[in-house]
C-alpha positions in Angstrom: -91.8 192.7 -50.9 -89.8 189.7 -49.5 -91.3 186.2 -49.7 -92.6 184.6 -46.6 -90.7 181.3 -46.4 -92.8 180.0 -43.5 -95.5 179.0 -46.1 -95.0 177.1 -49.4 -94.0 179.6 -52.1 -92.3 179.8 -55.4 -89.1 181.8 -55.1 -86.3 183.0 -57.3 -82.7 181.7 -56.9 -81.6 185.0 -55.4 -84.3 184.9 -52.7 -83.4 181.3 -51.9 -79.7 182.2 -51.6 -80.6 185.1 -49.3 -82.4 182.8 -47.0 -79.6 180.2 -47.1 -77.2 183.0 -46.2 -79.4 184.5 -43.5 -79.8 181.2 -41.6 -76.3 179.9 -42.5 -77.6 176.8 -44.2 -75.5 174.6 -46.5 -78.2 174.2 -49.1 -81.8 173.3 -49.8 -83.0 170.1 -48.0 -80.0 170.2 -45.7 -81.0 170.4 -42.1 -79.0 172.3 -39.5 -78.9 172.2 -35.7 -80.1 175.4 -34.0 -78.8 175.1 -30.4 -79.8 178.6 -29.5 -83.4 178.5 -30.6 -85.7 178.4 -27.6 -88.1 175.7 -28.8 -86.9 173.9 -31.9 -83.6 172.0 -32.4 -83.3 172.0 -36.2 -83.9 174.1 -39.2 -84.2 173.3 -42.9 -85.2 175.1 -46.1 -87.3 172.4 -47.8 -87.6 172.7 -51.6 -89.3 170.7 -54.3 -90.3 171.7 -57.9 -89.3 175.3 -57.4 -91.4 175.7 -54.2 -89.7 176.4 -50.8 -90.6 176.4 -47.1 -88.5 177.1 -44.0 -89.2 174.5 -41.4 -88.2 174.3 -37.8 -88.6 170.9 -36.2 -87.5 168.7 -33.2 -87.9 169.5 -29.6 -85.0 171.4 -28.1 -83.0 169.2 -25.6 -84.4 165.9 -26.7 -81.8 163.6 -28.3 -84.2 161.3 -30.3 -83.0 157.8 -30.8 -79.7 158.2 -29.0 -81.5 158.9 -25.7 -82.4 155.2 -25.5 -80.2 152.2 -24.7 -79.1 150.1 -27.7 -81.5 147.3 -26.9 -84.5 149.6 -26.9 -83.7 151.9 -29.9 -85.5 149.8 -32.5 -88.7 149.7 -30.5 -88.5 153.4 -29.7 -88.1 154.2 -33.4 -91.0 152.0 -34.4 -93.2 153.7 -31.7 -92.3 157.2 -33.0 -93.0 156.2 -36.6 -96.4 154.7 -35.6 -97.3 157.8 -33.6 -96.4 160.3 -36.3 -97.3 158.2 -39.4 -99.7 160.7 -40.9 -97.3 163.6 -40.5 -94.4 161.7 -42.0 -96.4 160.7 -45.0 -97.3 164.3 -45.8 -93.8 164.9 -47.3 -90.9 167.3 -47.2 -92.9 170.4 -46.4 -93.9 169.1 -43.0 -91.8 168.9 -39.7 -92.8 165.3 -39.0 -91.0 164.1 -42.2 -87.8 165.9 -41.1 -87.9 164.8 -37.5 -88.2 161.2 -38.7 -85.3 161.6 -41.1 -82.9 163.5 -38.9 -83.6 162.6 -35.3 -85.0 159.1 -35.6 
């Protein structure tokens, strides 16, 4: 029975390679844009200590920090980080961490 990568699980290297191949990812903890997904803009296979989880994050069509003029980017970044502080602190197995790292 294949492992469900949408929850945190231990996986063999073969299973991880299969997921990387299926989603055309460069590696573990390497986000990829998903322009054809209806809801989410990025995908990453997060991994730590032999545990893995497939995470989709980011609202499709939103550009993150680049949507703001240069003089307002710092304030926009700070507001995002305040708003999502708890989710960012949860770590690599949560979408808030990756949205902060990649989009902001």
